VMD Tcl script that draws the C-alpha trace (Angstrom):
set ca {
  {0.00 0.00 0.00}
  {2.88 2.37 0.72}
  {3.90 2.31 -2.94}
  {0.37 3.35 -3.98}
  {-0.30 5.98 -1.34}
  {0.14 9.72 -1.68}
  {1.21 12.16 1.03}
  {-2.19 13.89 0.83}
  {-4.17 10.67 1.45}
  {-6.19 10.01 4.59}
  {-5.94 6.50 6.02}
  {-8.80 5.22 8.17}
  {-8.09 1.97 10.00}
  {-11.15 0.40 11.59}
  {-11.23 -1.03 14.14}
  {-8.22 0.50 15.84}
  {-6.73 -2.78 17.06}
  {-5.60 -3.42 13.47}
  {-3.38 -0.32 13.55}
  {-0.29 -1.76 15.28}
  {0.00 -4.54 12.69}
  {-0.62 -2.14 9.82}
  {1.84 0.41 11.21}
  {4.52 -2.24 11.63}
  {4.86 -2.27 7.84}
  {3.51 1.15 6.84}
  {5.84 3.84 8.13}
  {4.95 6.86 5.98}
  {3.68 10.00 7.71}
  {0.27 9.96 5.99}
  {-2.60 11.38 8.08}
  {-4.26 8.50 9.87}
  {-7.36 7.75 11.94}
  {-7.13 4.52 13.91}
  {-10.86 4.57 14.60}
  {-12.08 5.59 17.16}
  {-8.65 7.06 17.97}
  {-7.61 10.05 15.87}
  {-3.99 9.65 14.93}
  {-1.47 6.89 14.48}
  {-1.19 4.25 17.20}
  {1.69 1.90 17.74}
  {-0.14 0.19 20.62}
  {-3.88 -0.21 21.19}
  {-5.45 0.78 24.49}
  {-8.26 -1.71 25.15}
  {-9.48 0.21 28.23}
  {-13.19 0.98 27.98}
  {-13.25 -0.03 24.31}
  {-17.04 -0.55 24.25}
  {-17.89 3.02 25.28}
  {-15.28 4.47 22.89}
  {-16.87 2.62 19.95}
  {-20.38 3.62 21.04}
  {-19.38 7.28 21.30}
  {-21.41 9.22 18.73}
  {-18.98 12.14 18.91}
  {-16.14 9.91 17.66}
  {-18.09 8.58 14.68}
  {-19.30 12.09 13.84}
  {-15.72 13.40 13.99}
  {-14.57 10.59 11.66}
  {-17.43 11.33 9.26}
  {-16.49 15.01 9.24}
  {-12.84 14.13 8.50}
  {-14.03 12.05 5.54}
  {-16.27 14.89 4.28}
  {-13.36 17.33 4.59}
  {-11.09 14.95 2.71}
  {-13.56 14.81 -0.16}
  {-14.05 18.57 -0.24}
  {-10.26 18.95 -0.43}
  {-10.04 16.44 -3.28}
  {-8.14 13.92 -1.16}
  {-8.19 10.16 -1.49}
  {-9.16 7.98 1.48}
  {-7.91 4.49 2.26}
  {-10.15 2.33 4.44}
  {-8.20 -0.51 6.06}
  {-10.36 -3.23 7.60}
  {-10.24 -6.88 8.52}
  {-12.41 -9.55 6.93}
  {-15.39 -8.55 9.14}
  {-15.29 -5.04 7.69}
  {-14.76 -6.11 4.10}
  {-18.25 -7.60 3.67}
  {-21.11 -5.07 3.68}
  {-23.75 -5.42 6.40}
  {-27.38 -4.47 5.77}
  {-28.81 -1.37 7.44}
  {-31.23 -3.62 9.38}
  {-28.31 -5.58 10.85}
  {-26.50 -2.46 12.10}
  {-28.83 -1.60 15.00}
  {-28.46 -4.97 16.79}
  {-24.67 -4.74 16.33}
  {-24.59 -1.21 17.80}
  {-26.66 -2.37 20.79}
  {-24.47 -5.40 21.45}
  {-22.60 -5.69 24.76}
  {-19.56 -6.92 22.77}
  {-17.17 -4.20 21.64}
  {-16.20 -6.26 18.60}
  {-19.80 -6.20 17.34}
  {-20.07 -2.45 17.87}
  {-16.73 -2.04 16.06}
  {-18.09 -3.97 13.07}
  {-21.13 -1.68 12.97}
  {-19.04 1.49 13.16}
  {-16.70 0.21 10.45}
  {-19.73 -0.47 8.26}
  {-21.09 3.02 8.89}
  {-17.80 4.59 7.82}
  {-17.63 2.35 4.77}
  {-21.21 3.24 3.80}
  {-20.38 6.93 4.04}
  {-17.30 6.48 1.85}
  {-19.35 4.51 -0.70}
  {-21.99 7.27 -0.73}
  {-19.56 10.18 -1.03}
  {-16.91 8.65 -3.26}
  {-18.64 5.78 -5.00}
  {-17.15 2.30 -5.22}
  {-13.50 2.00 -4.17}
  {-10.93 2.06 -6.95}
  {-9.10 -1.05 -5.87}
  {-8.91 -3.66 -3.19}
  {-5.55 -4.73 -1.85}
  {-5.30 -7.84 0.27}
  {-2.43 -7.11 2.63}
  {-1.68 -10.49 4.14}
  {0.25 -13.54 3.06}
  {-0.06 -17.03 4.56}
  {0.01 -17.78 7.41}
  {-2.75 -15.25 8.04}
  {-3.19 -14.14 11.60}
  {-4.94 -11.02 10.37}
  {-6.62 -10.61 7.03}
  {-6.36 -6.91 6.19}
  {-8.11 -5.32 3.23}
  {-7.39 -1.79 1.96}
  {-10.06 0.01 -0.06}
  {-8.96 3.12 -1.96}
  {-11.59 5.82 -2.45}
  {-10.77 8.57 -4.95}
  {-12.80 11.69 -5.68}
  {-14.94 11.14 -8.74}
  {-14.18 12.99 -11.92}
  {-17.05 15.46 -12.32}
  {-17.16 14.81 -16.06}
  {-18.07 11.14 -15.43}
  {-21.13 11.93 -13.29}
}
mol new
graphics top color blue
foreach p $ca { graphics top sphere $p radius 0.5 }
foreach p [lrange $ca 0 end-1] q [lrange $ca 1 end] { graphics top cylinder $p $q radius 0.2 }
display resetview
């Protein structure tokens, strides 16, 4: 992914516990959101993870960062695991958000961010599978680029 990224890109990693693995191999200074944390994390703090993922202010801040990226003509990478790579229906989101398991809430938030990217940018330009066997994590990177106005 480093060879395809640009310094102006925004990288959104969701959920944040994927960030240390991603950052082990991606060492460029690209702006990054390790959702729900804003910034680059080398270690993940699992303290009170459920309430941090349920926090509406955090998801709204991430959505605003994505809107600002689009208005500035920036590309956005969404880095997810296999749970975030398969779209979830809108009907399935509410039970996930209400779950007592932080992993379920994280899946819902990841899906919300992905849905916003799909709405604002359209389908991602490419999908990069960033793991080789043996796979302990199965990371997927979706690249969203601003649409060419002439193609709309």
